C-alpha positions in Angstrom: 0.0 0.0 0.1 1.4 3.5 -0.7 2.4 5.7 2.1 0.1 8.5 3.0 2.2 11.3 1.7 3.9 9.8 -1.4 4.2 12.4 -4.3 4.0 15.3 -1.6 6.9 17.5 -1.9 7.9 19.5 1.2 10.5 22.3 1.2 12.4 22.1 4.6 14.0 25.5 5.6 14.1 24.6 9.2 17.2 24.0 11.6 17.7 22.7 15.2 15.0 20.4 16.5 11.3 21.4 16.3 11.1 22.2 12.5 13.4 19.3 11.3 11.5 17.0 13.4 8.2 17.9 12.0 9.4 17.3 8.4 11.1 14.1 9.6 7.8 12.7 10.6 6.2 13.6 7.3 9.2 12.1 5.5 8.8 8.9 7.4 5.3 8.7 5.8 6.6 8.9 2.3 6.9 12.8 1.6 9.7 14.0 -0.6 11.3 16.2 1.9 14.2 18.7 0.4 16.2 19.9 3.3 17.4 23.4 2.4 20.3 25.0 4.4 23.1 27.3 3.7 26.3 25.8 2.1 28.5 26.9 4.9 26.2 28.1 7.8 24.2 25.0 7.9 21.9 23.5 10.3 23.6 23.8 13.8 22.5 20.4 14.9 24.9 18.9 12.4 27.8 19.5 14.7 26.1 18.5 17.9 26.0 15.0 19.5 28.4 12.7 21.4 30.4 11.4 18.4 32.8 14.4 17.8 34.2 12.8 14.7 30.8 13.0 13.2 30.3 16.5 14.3 33.4 17.5 12.5 32.0 16.1 9.3 28.6 17.9 9.8 27.0 14.7 10.3 26.4 14.9 14.1 24.0 12.4 15.7 21.6 15.1 16.8 21.1 16.1 13.1 20.9 12.4 11.9 18.2 11.5 14.5 15.7 13.6 12.4 17.0 13.6 8.8 16.5 10.1 7.2 14.4 10.0 4.0 15.4 13.6 3.3 17.3 15.0 0.3 19.8 17.8 0.8 20.1 21.0 -1.1 22.8 23.6 0.0 21.3 27.0 -1.0 22.2 30.6 0.1 18.8 32.2 -0.2 20.4 35.6 0.7 21.5 35.8 -2.8 19.4 36.7 -5.8 20.2 33.4 -7.6 19.4 31.5 -4.4 16.0 33.0 -4.1 15.1 32.4 -7.7 16.1 28.7 -7.2 13.7 28.7 -4.2 11.0 30.3 -6.2 11.2 27.7 -8.9 11.0 25.0 -6.2 8.0 26.5 -4.7 6.1 26.1 -8.0 6.7 22.3 -7.6 6.1 22.0 -3.9 3.1 21.2 -1.8 4.4 22.5 1.5 7.1 24.9 2.7 8.2 24.8 6.4 10.5 27.4 7.9 11.6 28.5 11.5 13.3 31.7 10.9 12.8 34.5 13.3 9.3 36.2 12.4 9.8 38.8 9.8 13.2 37.5 8.6 12.2 35.5 5.6 9.5 38.0 4.6 12.3 40.6 4.4 13.9 38.3 1.7 10.6 38.4 -0.3 10.1 34.7 0.5 7.1 35.2 3.0 3.6 33.5 2.7 2.0 36.0 0.5 4.9 36.1 -2.0 5.1 32.2 -2.1 1.3 31.8 -2.4 1.3 34.2 -5.4 3.5 31.6 -7.1 1.6 28.6 -5.8 -1.9 29.2 -4.5 -2.0 25.6 -3.4 1.0 25.8 -1.2 0.8 25.1 2.5 3.2 27.5 4.3 4.1 26.5 7.9 6.1 28.8 10.1 7.4 27.5 13.3 8.7 30.0 15.8 9.3 30.6 19.5 6.4 32.8 20.3 4.3 33.0 17.0 4.0 35.3 14.1 2.1 37.9 16.2 1.7 38.9 19.7 3.7 41.2 22.0 6.6 38.7 22.1 6.5 37.5 18.6 10.1 38.9 17.9 11.6 37.0 21.0 13.7 34.0 20.5 13.8 30.8 22.6 15.0 27.2 22.8 13.0 24.5 24.4 13.9 25.2 28.0 13.2 28.9 27.5 9.7 28.1 26.3 9.2 25.8 29.3 10.1 28.8 31.6 8.1 31.4 29.7 4.7 29.4 29.7 4.7 28.5 33.3 5.5 24.9 32.4 8.7 24.8 34.3 7.2 26.2 37.5 5.2 23.0 38.1 8.2 20.5 37.4 10.1 19.1 40.2 9.6 18.7 43.9 8.5 21.7 46.1 12.0 22.2 47.3 13.7 21.9 43.9 11.4 24.1 41.7 11.9 24.9 39.0 13.2 22.1 37.1 13.6 21.8 33.4 12.5 18.5 31.8 15.6 16.8 30.5 14.7 15.8 26.9 13.6 18.7 24.6 9.8 17.8 25.1 8.6 21.2 23.7 10.6 21.0 20.7 9.4 17.4 19.9 5.7 18.2 20.7 6.0 21.4 18.5 7.4 19.3 15.7 4.5 16.7 16.1 2.0 19.5 16.4 3.4 21.3 13.1 3.3 17.8 11.3 -0.3 17.3 12.4 -1.2 20.8 11.2 0.4 20.2 7.8 -1.3 16.9 7.5 -4.6 18.7 8.3 -4.0 21.3 5.8 -3.3 18.9 3.1 -6.5 17.0 3.8 -8.3 20.4 3.8 -6.8 21.3 0.4 -8.2 18.2 -0.9 -11.6 19.7 -0.3 -11.0 23.3 -0.8 -8.3 23.2 -3.5 -6.7 26.1 -1.6 -3.4 26.3 0.3 -2.9 27.5 3.9 -0.9 29.5 6.3 0.2 27.8 9.4 1.5 29.5 12.6 3.1 27.1 15.2 4.7 28.5 18.3 6.8 26.6 20.9 5.6 28.6 23.7 1.9 27.9 22.7 2.7 24.3 22.9 4.4 24.7 26.4 1.2 26.6 27.7 -1.0 23.8 26.2 0.9 21.2 28.1 -0.5 22.9 31.4 -3.8 22.0 30.1 -6.0 20.9 33.0 -4.1 23.0 35.5 -4.6 26.3 33.2 -8.4 25.4 33.2 -8.3 25.0 37.0 -6.7 28.3 37.6 -8.9 30.4 35.1 -11.9 29.1 36.9 -10.9 29.1 40.5 -7.8 31.0 40.8 -6.1 28.0 42.3 -2.6 28.0 41.1 -0.9 24.7 40.8 2.3 23.8 42.6 4.6 20.8 42.2 3.3 17.7 43.8 -0.1 19.3 44.8 -2.8 16.9 45.5 -0.6 13.8 44.5 -1.9 10.8 46.2 0.6 8.7 48.2 -0.1 5.6 45.9 0.9 7.7 42.8 4.6 8.6 43.8 8.0 7.2 43.7 9.5 5.1 46.5 12.9 3.7 47.3 13.0 -0.2 47.2 16.1 -2.2 48.4 17.9 -1.5 45.1 16.4 1.5 43.4 13.4 3.5 42.6 10.0 2.4 41.9 7.2 4.7 40.6 3.8 3.7 41.7 0.9 4.8 39.5 -2.3 3.8 41.5 -4.0 6.9 40.6 -7.7 6.3 40.9 -9.7 4.9 43.6 -10.1 1.3 42.0 -6.2 1.2 41.5 -5.4 2.2 45.1 -7.8 -0.4 46.3 -6.1 -3.1 44.3 -2.6 -2.0 45.5 -3.6 -2.1 49.2 -5.4 -5.4 49.0 -2.3 -6.9 46.9 -0.1 -5.5 49.9 -2.5 -7.4 52.3 -3.6 -4.1 53.8 -7.2 -3.7 53.5 -7.3 -1.4 56.3 -5.6 1.2 54.1 -8.2 1.1 51.4 -10.1 4.5 50.9 -13.5 5.1 49.5 -12.9 8.7 48.4 -10.0 10.9 47.3 -10.7 13.2 50.3 -9.9 10.2 52.5 -6.7 9.7 50.6 -5.6 13.3 50.8 -6.4 13.2 54.7 -4.2 10.2 55.1 -1.5 11.2 52.8 1.4 11.3 55.2 0.5 7.9 56.9 0.2 6.3 53.4 3.6 7.4 52.4 5.0 6.3 55.7 3.2 2.7 55.3 4.3 2.4 51.6 7.9 3.4 52.2 8.3 0.6 54.8 6.7 -2.0 52.7 8.5 -1.3 49.5 11.8 -1.3 51.1 11.5 -5.3 51.4 11.9 -6.1 47.7 13.8 -5.1 44.6 12.3 -2.6 42.1 12.0 -5.3 39.4 10.2 -7.6 41.8 7.7 -4.9 42.8 7.1 -3.9 39.1 6.3 -7.5 38.2 4.3 -8.0 41.3 2.2 -5.0 40.8 1.8 -5.3 37.0 0.5 -8.8 37.6 -2.3 -7.4 39.8 -3.2 -4.6 37.3 -1.6 -1.7 39.3 0.5 0.6 37.4 4.1 0.6 38.5 7.6 0.7 36.8 11.1 0.6 38.0 13.0 3.8 37.0 15.4 2.8 34.3 18.2 4.5 32.8 18.1 5.4 29.1 20.6 2.8 28.5 18.5 0.1 30.1 15.4 1.3 28.2 17.2 1.1 24.8 18.2 -2.5 25.5 14.8 -3.4 26.9 13.3 -6.4 25.0 10.0 -4.5 25.0 11.3 -1.4 23.2 13.4 -3.4 20.9 10.2 -5.3 19.9 8.3 -2.2 19.4 10.8 -0.9 16.8 10.9 2.7 18.1 14.7 2.8 17.1 15.9 2.0 13.5 19.1 0.6 12.6 20.7 1.8 9.3 23.9 2.5 7.6 25.4 4.0 4.3 25.2 7.7 5.2 27.8 9.7 3.5 30.9 10.2 5.6 29.3 8.0 8.4 31.2 4.7 8.8 29.4 1.7 10.0 25.9 1.2 11.7 23.9 3.9 13.5 20.4 4.0 15.0 17.9 6.7 15.0 14.3 7.2 16.5 11.5 6.5 14.0 7.8 7.0 14.7 5.9 6.3 17.8 3.0 4.7 16.0 2.4 1.9 13.5 0.1 1.4 10.6 -1.1 -2.1 9.5 -0.3 -1.0 5.9 1.9 1.7 4.3 3.1 3.1 7.6 6.2 4.9 8.7 9.5 3.7 7.4 13.3 4.7 6.7 14.5 4.2 3.0 17.6 6.5 2.8 20.1 7.8 5.3 20.5 11.3 6.3 22.0 13.5 3.7 25.3 15.3 3.8 25.2 19.3 3.2 24.1 19.6 -0.4 24.1 16.0 -1.1 21.4 16.2 -3.9 21.8 19.8 -4.9 22.9 18.8 -8.5 20.1 16.2 -8.7 17.5 18.8 -7.5 18.6 21.6 -9.8 18.8 19.5 -12.8 15.2 18.4 -12.3 14.4 22.2 -12.3 16.1 22.6 -15.7 19.5 23.9 -14.7 22.4 22.7 -16.9 25.5 21.0 -15.7 27.4 24.2 -16.5 24.9 26.4 -14.7 25.0 24.3 -11.6 28.8 24.4 -11.5 28.8 28.2 -11.8 26.4 28.4 -8.9 28.6 26.1 -6.9 31.6 28.3 -7.7 29.7 31.4 -6.6 28.8 29.8 -3.2 25.0 29.9 -4.1 24.8 26.1 -3.6 
């Protein structure tokens, strides 16, 4: 079965994480994604990652983790020739994604209005820190800055350690997923309307969206959330005799199963109000009981009784866990230019029965497909070499 986005061409003028991750998700589903970056000042993620030799080759692992299935075009869009090449590409494209500072790409004459005039069916997606309008639209940010600005960080951690940044760049990745969803929605809408679309995705909006239920609480009652507020004792982390166990008995049915499994029917509560009232005592009882076995033993014990619980694993442990290996979240490949041997990258966090996400080609080097892409636009070999000599490509 064909993949959902086969024959959909996406021009990817993004860098770092959120933008490239959005186009990567679409590339996994069959889209022809052309990664467009400056020949010298390329995507900064190319020189980041723990393999310094790959960083020096502009093939850093942080870049490769979100670049498979893409083609590479090195292009200086600050030059007249570069802008002309982009305009010609736009006429062939379905989607353009950019994450320049708001106003910067418009100043080059490459904003939505100008591109839509060339291709009225174009879907033009802008990913930025704070959006294309609003008082902070010109501000810049990375993931942790967005976490701070949107109140997200103020709820992360224990009361004595606030605020804490979540380790992985969750806002970046969520922004990428949101942008991919918005683009997919716009493509579906275009099938009905025949018209292109302008999409505005902001990292800070995503971070604020993550506060969801707590934001609704506050706006209704003025009750501002704080770390660990109203967290039940059966829904916390505890030390075992060899490591940390996270208990997830959140609702009343689960807490009942937990206490009965531990042979403590006297601790079962019939309301959340009772649980909050007995919070400190429940912590004391659980801490004493859970010290008697290993985290692995408790995880097995509770899961067999349908009580949510998990041993806190390191990333290394999770990556080698038979469950995650079976799920295929990571994909092994080789053959990338200037990258010796095998490497693994994350793929999609979902499956299709037919025609789902898959990796066919490795991440491209800077401008690896420039000649191929320009030739398809009608440029001759001599013209391509002239553009290369002038530093346009």
